[in-house]
Every structure is written in C-alpha cells, then in structure tokens.
C-alpha positions as a LaTeX table, in Angstrom:
\begin{tabular}{lrrr}
\hline
Residue & $x$ (\AA) & $y$ (\AA) & $z$ (\AA) \\
\hline
Met1 & $-0.40$ & 4.92 & 20.01 \\
Pro2 & 1.74 & 3.93 & 17.02 \\
Gln3 & 3.71 & 0.73 & 17.44 \\
Glu4 & 6.85 & 0.15 & 15.41 \\
Arg5 & 10.03 & $-1.84$ & 15.23 \\
Gln6 & 13.23 & 0.00 & 15.99 \\
His7 & 15.00 & 1.40 & 12.94 \\
Ala8 & 18.75 & 1.18 & 12.42 \\
Pro9 & 19.67 & 4.86 & 12.19 \\
Glu10 & 22.53 & 4.29 & 9.75 \\
Ser11 & 20.36 & 2.54 & 7.15 \\
Ser12 & 17.38 & 3.69 & 5.15 \\
Pro13 & 14.87 & 1.45 & 3.36 \\
Gln14 & 14.88 & 1.02 & $-0.37$ \\
Val15 & 11.07 & 1.20 & $-0.42$ \\
Ser16 & 8.42 & 2.53 & 1.95 \\
Ile17 & 4.87 & 1.24 & 1.50 \\
Val18 & 2.08 & 3.28 & 3.07 \\
Ile19 & $-1.30$ & 1.59 & 3.52 \\
Pro20 & $-4.18$ & 3.95 & 4.42 \\
Cys21 & $-6.89$ & 1.97 & 6.18 \\
His22 & $-10.39$ & 2.58 & 7.49 \\
Asn23 & $-12.39$ & $-0.51$ & 8.50 \\
Tyr24 & $-10.72$ & $-2.82$ & 5.96 \\
Ala25 & $-9.55$ & $-5.49$ & 8.37 \\
Arg26 & $-11.15$ & $-8.19$ & 6.22 \\
Phe27 & $-8.77$ & $-7.37$ & 3.37 \\
Leu28 & $-5.55$ & $-6.96$ & 5.37 \\
Pro29 & $-4.43$ & $-10.62$ & 5.36 \\
Gly30 & $-4.50$ & $-10.71$ & 1.57 \\
Cys31 & $-2.91$ & $-7.30$ & 1.14 \\
Leu32 & $-0.08$ & $-7.95$ & 3.61 \\
Gly33 & 0.38 & $-11.47$ & 2.30 \\
Ser34 & 0.97 & $-10.04$ & $-1.18$ \\
Ile35 & 3.75 & $-7.86$ & 0.24 \\
Ala36 & 5.29 & $-10.88$ & 1.95 \\
Ala37 & 5.35 & $-12.63$ & $-1.45$ \\
Gln38 & 7.35 & $-9.89$ & $-3.23$ \\
Arg39 & 10.40 & $-11.18$ & $-5.09$ \\
Thr40 & 12.73 & $-8.68$ & $-3.46$ \\
Asp41 & 14.71 & $-8.26$ & $-0.25$ \\
Leu42 & 11.99 & $-7.49$ & 2.29 \\
Gly43 & 14.68 & $-6.44$ & 4.75 \\
Arg44 & 14.96 & $-3.27$ & 2.66 \\
Val45 & 11.23 & $-2.58$ & 2.77 \\
Glu46 & 9.47 & $-0.39$ & 5.32 \\
Leu47 & 5.70 & $-0.60$ & 5.83 \\
Ile48 & 3.52 & 2.00 & 7.51 \\
Leu49 & $-0.14$ & 1.27 & 8.09 \\
Ala50 & $-1.94$ & 4.60 & 8.62 \\
Asp51 & $-5.22$ & 3.76 & 10.32 \\
Asp52 & $-8.04$ & 6.30 & 9.91 \\
Ala53 & $-9.85$ & 5.63 & 13.21 \\
Ser54 & $-11.03$ & 2.14 & 12.23 \\
Thr55 & $-13.61$ & 0.50 & 14.47 \\
Asp56 & $-13.19$ & $-3.06$ & 13.13 \\
Gly57 & $-9.86$ & $-3.88$ & 14.76 \\
Ser58 & $-7.76$ & $-3.08$ & 11.68 \\
Ala59 & $-4.88$ & $-1.61$ & 13.69 \\
Asp60 & $-4.70$ & $-4.53$ & 16.12 \\
Leu61 & $-4.88$ & $-7.06$ & 13.29 \\
Ala62 & $-2.04$ & $-5.29$ & 11.49 \\
Arg63 & 0.09 & $-5.49$ & 14.65 \\
Gln64 & $-0.55$ & $-9.24$ & 14.75 \\
Leu65 & 0.32 & $-9.84$ & 11.09 \\
Leu66 & 3.20 & $-7.47$ & 10.40 \\
Pro67 & 5.89 & $-9.09$ & 12.60 \\
Gly68 & 5.67 & $-12.32$ & 10.57 \\
Ile69 & 6.38 & $-10.76$ & 7.18 \\
Gly70 & 10.11 & $-10.20$ & 7.59 \\
Leu71 & 10.12 & $-6.50$ & 6.80 \\
Gly72 & 13.05 & $-4.28$ & 7.64 \\
Ser73 & 10.72 & $-2.11$ & 9.70 \\
Trp74 & 7.03 & $-1.49$ & 10.18 \\
Ser75 & 4.71 & 0.78 & 12.12 \\
Val76 & 1.03 & 1.25 & 12.82 \\
Leu77 & 0.00 & 4.89 & 12.94 \\
Glu78 & $-3.40$ & 5.52 & 14.51 \\
Leu79 & $-5.00$ & 8.80 & 13.42 \\
Ser80 & $-8.08$ & 10.74 & 14.39 \\
Arg81 & $-10.79$ & 10.38 & 11.75 \\
Gln82 & $-9.81$ & 12.07 & 8.47 \\
Gly83 & $-12.54$ & 10.73 & 6.20 \\
Arg84 & $-10.52$ & 10.97 & 2.97 \\
Pro85 & $-7.58$ & 8.86 & 1.81 \\
Gly86 & $-5.35$ & 11.81 & 0.86 \\
Pro87 & $-4.58$ & 13.14 & 4.36 \\
Val88 & $-4.15$ & 9.57 & 5.64 \\
Arg89 & $-1.62$ & 8.83 & 2.89 \\
Asn90 & 0.20 & 12.06 & 3.65 \\
Ala91 & 0.44 & 11.19 & 7.36 \\
Gly92 & 2.06 & 7.86 & 6.50 \\
Leu93 & 4.34 & 9.32 & 3.84 \\
Ala94 & 5.54 & 11.97 & 6.29 \\
Arg95 & 7.01 & 9.14 & 8.41 \\
Ala96 & 8.44 & 7.19 & 5.47 \\
Arg97 & 12.21 & 6.93 & 5.04 \\
Gly98 & 12.46 & 4.96 & 1.81 \\
Gln99 & 14.06 & 6.16 & $-1.40$ \\
Ala100 & 11.01 & 4.93 & $-3.32$ \\
Leu101 & 7.46 & 5.42 & $-2.06$ \\
Leu102 & 4.22 & 3.55 & $-2.66$ \\
Thr103 & 0.70 & 4.02 & $-1.36$ \\
Leu104 & $-1.32$ & 0.80 & $-1.48$ \\
Asp105 & $-5.00$ & 0.56 & $-0.63$ \\
Pro106 & $-5.70$ & $-2.31$ & 1.79 \\
Asp107 & $-8.30$ & $-3.96$ & $-0.45$ \\
Asp108 & $-5.75$ & $-4.35$ & $-3.25$ \\
Glu109 & $-2.87$ & $-6.79$ & $-3.65$ \\
Leu110 & 0.54 & $-6.67$ & $-5.33$ \\
Met111 & 1.68 & $-9.38$ & $-7.71$ \\
Pro112 & 5.06 & $-10.88$ & $-6.70$ \\
Asp113 & 7.01 & $-8.92$ & $-9.34$ \\
Phe114 & 5.46 & $-5.50$ & $-8.60$ \\
Leu115 & 8.37 & $-4.12$ & $-6.58$ \\
Pro116 & 11.19 & $-5.64$ & $-8.68$ \\
Arg117 & 9.75 & $-4.41$ & $-11.99$ \\
Cys118 & 8.78 & $-0.94$ & $-10.78$ \\
Leu119 & 12.09 & $-0.48$ & $-8.96$ \\
Glu120 & 13.86 & $-1.42$ & $-12.17$ \\
Ala121 & 12.06 & 1.44 & $-13.93$ \\
Leu122 & 13.04 & 3.93 & $-11.22$ \\
Cys123 & 16.65 & 2.77 & $-11.30$ \\
Ala124 & 16.60 & 3.43 & $-15.05$ \\
Gly125 & 15.73 & 7.07 & $-14.40$ \\
Ala126 & 11.95 & 7.25 & $-14.11$ \\
Gly127 & 10.39 & 9.39 & $-11.41$ \\
Ala128 & 7.30 & 7.20 & $-11.24$ \\
Ala129 & 6.47 & 3.70 & $-12.50$ \\
Tyr130 & 2.94 & 2.43 & $-13.08$ \\
Pro131 & 1.91 & $-1.05$ & $-14.26$ \\
Asp132 & $-1.16$ & $-2.56$ & $-15.82$ \\
Tyr133 & $-3.41$ & $-4.33$ & $-13.34$ \\
Met134 & $-6.05$ & $-7.00$ & $-12.88$ \\
Leu135 & $-9.55$ & $-5.75$ & $-12.10$ \\
Glu136 & $-11.70$ & $-7.90$ & $-9.83$ \\
Gln137 & $-15.39$ & $-7.07$ & $-10.04$ \\
Gly138 & $-18.45$ & $-9.20$ & $-9.45$ \\
Gly139 & $-16.37$ & $-12.33$ & $-8.94$ \\
Ala140 & $-14.61$ & $-12.02$ & $-12.30$ \\
Arg141 & $-11.10$ & $-10.78$ & $-13.13$ \\
Ser142 & $-9.94$ & $-9.01$ & $-16.26$ \\
Arg143 & $-6.72$ & $-7.29$ & $-17.30$ \\
Val144 & $-6.70$ & $-3.50$ & $-17.60$ \\
Arg145 & $-4.14$ & $-2.34$ & $-20.16$ \\
Leu146 & $-3.08$ & 1.23 & $-19.48$ \\
Arg147 & $-1.76$ & 3.65 & $-22.06$ \\
Pro148 & 1.85 & 4.81 & $-22.27$ \\
Tyr149 & 2.38 & 8.15 & $-20.58$ \\
His150 & 1.91 & 11.40 & $-22.43$ \\
Lys151 & 1.48 & 14.74 & $-20.72$ \\
Leu152 & $-1.50$ & 15.71 & $-22.89$ \\
Leu153 & $-3.28$ & 12.49 & $-21.96$ \\
Leu154 & $-2.69$ & 13.12 & $-18.25$ \\
Ala155 & $-3.98$ & 16.67 & $-18.65$ \\
Asn156 & $-7.32$ & 15.35 & $-19.89$ \\
Gln157 & $-7.83$ & 12.10 & $-17.98$ \\
Asn158 & $-6.28$ & 10.07 & $-15.20$ \\
Ile159 & $-4.27$ & 7.51 & $-17.14$ \\
Leu160 & $-2.45$ & 6.22 & $-14.04$ \\
Pro161 & $-3.73$ & 3.77 & $-11.43$ \\
Pro162 & $-3.65$ & 4.74 & $-7.73$ \\
Thr163 & $-0.89$ & 2.18 & $-7.15$ \\
Ala164 & 2.33 & 3.58 & $-8.64$ \\
Leu165 & 5.87 & 3.65 & $-7.25$ \\
Phe166 & 7.48 & 7.09 & $-7.19$ \\
Ala167 & 10.78 & 8.62 & $-6.17$ \\
Arg168 & 11.14 & 10.11 & $-2.73$ \\
Ser169 & 12.72 & 13.25 & $-4.22$ \\
Leu170 & 9.29 & 14.23 & $-5.58$ \\
Trp171 & 7.76 & 14.07 & $-2.10$ \\
Asp172 & 10.69 & 16.06 & $-0.72$ \\
Arg173 & 10.06 & 18.72 & $-3.35$ \\
Gly174 & 6.51 & 19.25 & $-2.11$ \\
Ala175 & 4.15 & 16.83 & $-3.83$ \\
Arg176 & 1.20 & 16.06 & $-1.54$ \\
Phe177 & $-2.18$ & 14.39 & $-1.77$ \\
Arg178 & $-4.79$ & 17.13 & $-1.48$ \\
Ser179 & $-8.26$ & 16.64 & $-0.03$ \\
Ala180 & $-9.88$ & 19.68 & $-1.68$ \\
Thr181 & $-10.58$ & 17.68 & $-4.83$ \\
Ala182 & $-12.61$ & 14.64 & $-5.80$ \\
Tyr183 & $-9.62$ & 13.38 & $-7.84$ \\
Glu184 & $-6.83$ & 13.02 & $-5.29$ \\
Asp185 & $-4.82$ & 10.50 & $-7.30$ \\
Trp186 & $-5.06$ & 12.40 & $-10.59$ \\
Asp187 & $-4.15$ & 15.66 & $-8.86$ \\
Phe188 & $-1.09$ & 14.01 & $-7.30$ \\
Trp189 & 0.20 & 12.62 & $-10.62$ \\
Ile190 & $-0.19$ & 16.05 & $-12.20$ \\
Gln191 & 1.88 & 17.49 & $-9.36$ \\
Leu192 & 4.63 & 14.97 & $-10.14$ \\
Ala193 & 4.47 & 15.88 & $-13.83$ \\
Leu194 & 4.80 & 19.58 & $-12.99$ \\
Leu195 & 7.88 & 18.72 & $-10.94$ \\
Gly196 & 9.41 & 17.20 & $-14.07$ \\
Ala197 & 8.93 & 13.51 & $-13.28$ \\
Arg198 & 9.36 & 11.02 & $-16.09$ \\
Phe199 & 6.64 & 8.36 & $-15.99$ \\
Ala200 & 7.41 & 4.77 & $-16.98$ \\
His201 & 4.58 & 2.44 & $-18.00$ \\
Val202 & 5.30 & $-1.19$ & $-17.08$ \\
Ala203 & 3.16 & $-3.18$ & $-19.51$ \\
Glu204 & 2.48 & $-6.10$ & $-17.19$ \\
Pro205 & $-0.46$ & $-6.71$ & $-14.82$ \\
Leu206 & 1.35 & $-6.32$ & $-11.51$ \\
Tyr207 & $-1.39$ & $-5.71$ & $-8.99$ \\
Leu208 & $-4.98$ & $-6.65$ & $-8.24$ \\
Tyr209 & $-7.54$ & $-3.85$ & $-7.96$ \\
Arg210 & $-10.80$ & $-4.84$ & $-6.29$ \\
Met211 & $-13.98$ & $-3.00$ & $-7.22$ \\
His212 & $-16.72$ & $-3.38$ & $-4.63$ \\
Gly213 & $-19.47$ & $-1.38$ & $-2.98$ \\
Ala214 & $-17.26$ & $-0.11$ & $-0.17$ \\
Asn215 & $-14.61$ & 1.46 & $-2.44$ \\
Tyr216 & $-14.04$ & 5.12 & $-1.50$ \\
Ser217 & $-14.11$ & 6.05 & $-5.21$ \\
Gln218 & $-17.54$ & 4.43 & $-5.54$ \\
Gln219 & $-18.91$ & 6.41 & $-2.63$ \\
\hline
\end{tabular}
C-alpha cells in the first residue's frame, strides 16, 4: 500500500517530482540525495516514487530514505507490473499536486541548481525548461550540449532530454505519456508543443544521466 506524509490541504507544492522505479534500489540513495541537495526550499517540494512492482526492495528503501530529506510531502506508490516507464510516470503524475512537474529516472541525479534554474525559466513564462546534462558512460563523464528549441527540430528528432521541468497546466490540458510508442519522451514533448508550450533551453549541465546496460532505452 502507498505510504505518504499528510498534506496540508490549504497549501500546494511548488514542484512535484515523480520517480518511476523498477528494481533500481542501488541508485536510489544517489538520486534522492541529489534532491536533498537542491538549492531551493524543499518544504515546497513533493516527491512521489511510483514503484513498478520492484523485487529488490526499492519501495522499502525509499520509505527509509525519504523522511530524512526534509520534503514538504512524499509518497510511495506501489503498482502492479506495467513494464514501461510511461504508465508508471502517469500514475505518479496523477497524484501530483505541484504547479511544476518533473519526472526523474532513479538512476539519474540532479545538480544542486536544477530546480532553481528551471523554475526561473518557468516563472519567466516558459511551459517547459530543459537543461544540458552530464553523460556518465563507461566510467567517464562528458557534457552534452543540447540545441535551442525549434519546432522543426523537435518534429524531426528528440532534442530534449527525459528530465525537463514542465508546467502543471499542460498536464491538466491532457498531455500524457503514451506506451504505444518506442519514443515515449519524444511523443510527450510533441504533445506539449501542440498545446502551445514555449520551451526554454537552460544552457548549463544541470543533471547527471547514467548510461548503462540496464537502461530501459538500451533494452
């Protein structure tokens, strides 16, 4: 059963972070630790770990770690096996109450300025904010510099990373991760573009993306 802290009904979080997880317990301390290190008021952050029937104790480990972060609220949502990240993200986002939403894979980590810089872009009028990132592969790290947004670029290739902060209003207007595609992230960003979202590129490496043999995209 999901476990969560009680929410104050009169307040809503500034940000909701949804972490879809299937058997990634080994990465959770680093991922959650990177959220704890954000240079923002964590009392205004909600975290929802949506567990896709893990068998490695991911849900229990999350329950042990989350109370020590200082979040405004958190919950662990245990699902029957979905097998794809899209429906797991949707299940978490359906419970989210924040004005800005983020899905973060549990094997990745945020740099301390991720939330402040991306929130700044949303406050300036963007519907979604995406930063450059550091790629970790084979023990080495390198910076990935993404291109500024243009609708024709997005129509031909996925120029956004999976970790981008977006406005809740876009979710409320019907944007959803769909499982009937091999490109769930790309499909979702196109949905946001069709809803009229303005995309802001933050030209700083603000999160760590790990490439390894167990990545869903590699499978």
